[in-house]
N, C-alpha and C positions, 0 to 999 in steps of 0.2 A: 054359428058362423054366418057371416053375411054372404048372400049369393052374389056372384060376380057376373057381369054381362058376358055374352058370347060374341065372337067375331061377327056372327050374323046380325046380332042386335046393333053392334057398332056400325055396320054397313047399312042396315035399315035406316038408322037415324040420319046418316050422311045422305042417303037417297031421298028421304023425306024432306031434308033441308036443301035440296036442289044441287048437291055436289056431283051428281052423276047425270045431269041433263045431256052432257056430251061425254064421249069416251075420255077417260082419265089416263094420260100418258104415265108410264111407270116412273120416268125421271121426276116428274112433278110430285107423285106420291112419295117417293123417297126423299125429296127435298123438304116436303112438309113434315115428315118424320124427323129429319135432321133439324129442322127449325125448332121443334119441340124439345129436342135434346139440348140445343143451344140455349133455349129459354130456361131449362133446368140448370145449366151451368151458370147463367146470369143470376138466377134466384139464389144459388149457392154463394156466388161472389158478393151479392148484395145482402146476404144474410137475412133474407126475408123470413120472419118467424113462422113456425109451424101453424098451419091453418089459415094464414092470411092469403089474400088473393095473390096468385103468382108464386106461391112457395114451391120449393123443389118437388114435393110430393104431387102437387097438382100438375106441374109440368111433365113429370114422369108419367102420370096417368094419361095426359094428353098424348104422349108418345105411344103408349101401349094401345090406346084407342085407335090411333092412326095406323099402327101396325096391324091390329086386328081387322080394321076396315079394309086395308090393302089386301090382306090374306084372303078375306072373304071374296073380294072383287076378283082375285086371281085364282080362286078355288084351291087355296093352300090350306091343308089341315095343320094349322100352326101348333096345336096341342101335340100332335103326333111328332112334328118336326122338333119341337122343344124337348120332348122326352127322348127322342133318338139322339139329339145332340148332347143332352145331359149325360146319357149313358156313355157316349164316346168320351166326353170330358173327364169322366171318372177314371178312365184308363190312361189319361195323359200323365207324363212325368211331372214331378214337382216343378212348378213355375215354367212348365213347358220347355224344359231344357235350360233353365237358368236365365230366362228373359228378365229384363229389368221391369217391364210393366206390361 
């Protein structure tokens, strides 16, 4: 199995590349995550083939890296939070009470 980077490694790379020379506002970091999700949607809409530059998998990876970077910056243990939320979700009713999406 391939090793996956950690939130600290994602944040270290961002720091090394100059993205933390000044304090990063939380709204800015959230917008950057959102932009990667929007790029994933566009990749899907354009039907970019798997493995090509800008395909949906690459854009989702960018979103995860930005989330991990932000979590490290804010000292959030994202693995703990994901596991806690997953356990909660397992207890939810089917379709969360018949929601459409």
